Every structure is written in C-alpha cells, then in structure tokens.
N, C-alpha and C positions, 0 to 999 in steps of 0.2 A: 499460628494464631491469626495471620492475615486472612487465610481462607475462611476461618470461622467467622471473622468479622464481616466479610463480604456476603456470606450466606445469611448471617443474622440481619444485615442491612437489607437484603432482598426481601426477606420475610416481613420485616418491619415496614418496608416501603409499600408492599402489597396491602398489609393491614391498614396502613395510613390512608392510602388512596381509596380503598373500598369502604372506608368508614368515615368519610368526610361529613356525612349527615350527623355523626355523633356530636359535632360541635354545637348543634342546635338543642341537644338534650343535656342538661346539667349533670345528670347521673352518669352519662357515658363520656363526658368531656375529659375527666382525669385519665382514662385509659388512652384516649387519642393523644393527649398532651404527653403522656409517658412515652408513647410510641414516637411522637414527633421529636422530642428531645433525645430519645435513644438513637434515632437516625442521625441527628446532628452530632451526637457524641461519637458515633462510629466514623463519620466524615472527618471529625476533628483529630482523629488519631492517624489519619493518612491512609486508611484502608481502602477508601473508594477513589480518592484523588491523591496525587503525590503531596506529602506533607509540606514541602517548601511552597508549593502552589497555594495551598490553603492558608498557610501562615503569612504569605505575601499580602493577602487581602487585609490582614491586620497590621501590616507594617514590617513583617519579617524579623521580629525580635522575640520570637517564642511566646507571644501573647496567646497563640493557639493552645499552649499548654494550660494556661489559666482558663481559657474558654472550654477546653475539654473537661476540666474539673467542675466548672459551673454546670455544664450540660449533663454530666454524669450524675451529680448530686440532685439536680432538678428532675432528671428522669426517674431516679430512685424515689424521690419525694412524691411525684405524681403516681408512680406505680404503687406505692404504699396507699395512696388515696384511692386508686382504682380498685385495689384488692379489697379495701375496707368497704367500698360501695358494692362490689360484686358479691361479697359474702355477708353484707349487712352487719359490718363490725364498726366499732367507734372510729371516727376519723382523726387525723392529726390536728394539732392545734393551729392557731393562726399562721397564715403564710408569711407573716412578718418574721417568723422564725427562720424561714427559708432565706429571706433577704438578709437577716443577721449572719447566717452561715456564709452567704456569698461575700459579704463585706469582710468577715473574719478571714476568709481565704485571700481576698484581694490585697488587704493591707500588707501582710508579710511578703507577698509576691512582689509588690512594688519596691521592696527594699532589697531585692536581689540585684546585684550589680552585673553588668556585662552579660545581659540575657541572650543577645543574638550571637551568631546567626542561627537560623532554624536548625534544631537538632532533635533526633529521635531519642536521645539519651539526656535530655535536659536536666532531669532530676539528679542523675548520677554525676553529670558534669559540674553541678553547682552544690554538691552535697557538703562542701566545706563551708558554705554560707549559712548562718543561723536563720536568715529570712527564709531560705529554701526549706530548712528543717521544719520551721513553724508552719509554713504554707502546706507542705505535704502532710504534716501531722493533723492539721485542722481538716484537710480534705478527707483523709482516711477515717478520722474520727466521725465526721459527718455521715459518710457512707455506712460505717459500722453501726452507729446509733440508729439510723433509719431502718437498717436491715434487722437489727436486734429487736426493734419495736415491732417489726413485721413478724418475726419469729414468735414473739410473745402473743401477737394477735392470733396466730394460727397454731398455738401450742397444743390445742386439742382438735386435731384434724377430724372433720366430719365426713370426708370422702378420700378416695385414693389420690385425687389430684392435689388436695391440700397436703397430703403426706409427701408427694413428690416435690411440692413447693418447699417444704421444710428441709428435705434432703438437699435441695439445691441452694437454699439460703444459708445453711449452717457454714459452708466453707468460706462464704464471702467475708463475714467479720473476722474469721481466722486469717484470711489473706490480708485484710487491713491491718491486723495486729502484727503480722509478719513484716509488712511494708514499713510500719512505724518503727519496729525494732531495727530494720535495716538502715533507715535514714538516721536514727539516733546513733547506732553503733558505728556506721560509716563516717559520721561527723566527728564523733569523739575518738574513735580508734581507726583512722583511715588505712592503717597497714595490717589490720586484722583480716585474715583470709576468710573467716567465717561469715563476714558481712555479705560477700557475694553469694554464698549459699542461701542466705535469707532472701536476697533479691531474686534469685532463680526460683525460689519456692512460691513467690507471689502469683505469678501468671497461671500456673496450673490450678492453684486453689481458686483464684478469682474467676477465671474463664470457664472452668468446669462447672462451678456454681452457677454462673450466669447462663450457661448453656442449658442446664437442667431447668432453671427457672423459666427460661424462654420457651422450652418445650411444654412445660406445665401450663404456662399462660396461654400459649397458642391452642393447646388442647382444650382448655377451659372455654376460650372464645369460640372455638369450632363447635363444641358441644352445646353451649348455651345459646349462641346466636347464629349458628349454621353459616359461619363466615365462608368456609370453603365451598359449600353448596351454592351460596350466593355468587361467589366469584365464577363458578362454572356456568351458572345460568346467564351471567353477564356476557361471558365469552360466547355461549350458544346464541343468545339474542343478537349479538353483534354479527355473528356469522350469517344468520338467516337474513338480517337486515341488509348485509352486503350482497347476498345472493339476489334479493328482491330488487334493490335500488341501484346496485352496482356503483355505490357511492361510499367513500371512506367517511365523510361527515355523518352519513346516516348510520354507519356502523358504530361510530363514536357516540352518537346520541343514544343508540340502543344500549351501549355498554354502560352509560351513565343512568340508565333507567332505574327508578326506584322499585319497580316490580318486573325484573328481567324475565322471570318464568312466564308471567302472563303475556308479556310482549312477544316472547319467542313463540308462544302458542298462536297468538293472533297473526304473526308474520308468516308462520308456516301454513296457516289456512289460506292466507292471501296468495302464497306461492302455488298451492294446490289449485285454487280457483283460477289463477292466471294460466296454469297449465291446461286446465279443462277448457277454458274459454278460447284460448289461442290454438289449441290442439297441437302445441309444440311441446314435446316431451323434454324433461330435464336431461342434461347430459349425465354421464356416469358419476362424475364427481359431485354434481349438485344433488342428484338423487340419493347418493350415499349419505351426504351431509344432512339432508332433510329427513331421511328415514331414520338415521341415528338419533336425531332430535326427537322425532315422533315416538321413538321407543322409550324416551324418558318421561313422556307425559303420563304413563301409568302410575308414576310415583306421586302424581298430584291428584287431588280430589276433583270431581266434576265441577263442584261449585267454584273452586279456585280457578279452574281453567276458563269456564264460561264468563267469569267476572271480568276477565281481561279483554274480552272482545265485545262487550256490550257498549 
C-alpha cells in the first residue's frame, strides 16, 4: 500500500505545482484544493515521511491520526465539488457542513485516553474505548456520505470516464461500511476472530477504489486541459532556456512560463540565430536537443507559434 501512496503523491504533487494558476479561477479552485488536501492526507499516513516524524510536529500524541481524518474528508469534499464543476452538476451545500463534520470527529477523538506514543495501528490499539469507536464511525460515515452523493451525481454516466469514476467510487462506501462493522464488533466482541477479517477487507476495497478514481480524474484532466502536454512543454522550454543562457534561474523562469510552447519556439529561434551569427555550431548534445524540440513544432499552428515571438 505504501508504494501506491508514494506514486499517488507524486502524481498529485505534479498536478498541484503545474496548476497553481487555478487558484485565481473560482471554477478551477476546488480541483486544486482537492489535490492539495489529498497530498497532505498522504503525508499524514507516513507514506512520504516517517509517521513519528510527522506526528512529532503535532506533539507526538497521535494527533496526526485526527489530522489524517480531517484531510481525507476535506479532500473528498472538494473532489465532489470539483467533479460537480467539471461536469456542470449541482454543487454541495454550505461548507458549514464540512466544519460540522470536522467538529463531530474532533469531539469524540478528544475523549480517547492515553493516545500516545505515535502508532500506525492507533485505531486498533484503542478499539476498546467508546470515544475511538464514535470518532472512527463519524469519519467513515462522512466519507461514505460524500462518495454516495458523488455516485448519485454520476448515476447516468455520459461518457466512459464517468463510468470508470462509478466503478472506482462504489467500493469506497463499501469499505467504509466494513470499517464501521469492524470497529463496532471489535469493541463489543474483542475476542471474535471475524473482526480481523473485516479489518483486512477495508484496505483492498478502499485503495482499489481510490486508485481507479485517481486514474479516471487524471485522465479527465489530461483530456480536458491538456495537463500532460503542458508539463512536457514546460520541460522543453526550460531545456532550451538553459542551453541559451547557461543559467538555472533562466530555466526555472521558463518552466514557470504561462505559455511554455511559445517560449520554447522563441528560444529555439534565438539559439539558431546565435549559431548563425557566431558561426559556432552546436555540439552534438545541444543539436540533438534543439532538433528534437523543433520536430514538435509541427503540432502547433503557425499563428500560435508566431504569436510567441512578436
């Protein structure tokens, strides 16, 4: 599961950094926020940094577990908002509801005794406490309700991507139901062996569902907004900027360009002009990089290319 989390974090981080401009557009903001909270949620489970190190920032008393729940619910909330915007569906009600959910999770959590030290099995370690049962039940119910609402939203899929969304979403509330069943049965019947079977069933259901949803969402983003193509042009523009200026700051500025394809075209022309005026040919590595870049320009219209160098 840790490998999946690291891969998911890498994908989310790329989407997060390449779409910073989304914060300026209200319609695109929910998708960025969902990605942001998703990244933080993955960090909070100890997949990117050691869990004790992350929890130590909050005092080392397993508050990271509560933070993980907050971040996961918030990520799902904004993801629901993002999907509704993307497919022009009704949005969720007031975000005061999200605040109520957060408070409803925090109150029973604070009644859990002897929470520290940091533990990867915090919930199982405290399953004998009623506060822990209520906390995890509210957490799983919140995720399940948001996802069920999302399933209802996409109940009549208009394309294949929406169908994949549904396939990935359905296991998630099932996983939440399994987790609630585990918490309750382990609390009421701690010696019943079947409780562990329920616990083991949660992770495959939940993470398989999340993986499918992540693939569908990434595909939707790539198709609709050409995210992958934009990332590639950013890399290309940074490469030619470094060839021309021999400066890392210049390459970074090129990578942050709002129109990386036009910038790459303009910089490649400057490189060729410099080559002609100085009569100094590019070395093999430089020539190969520029030639590879120039071969990409046929995918752009003449109007798009010349607009960047005026």
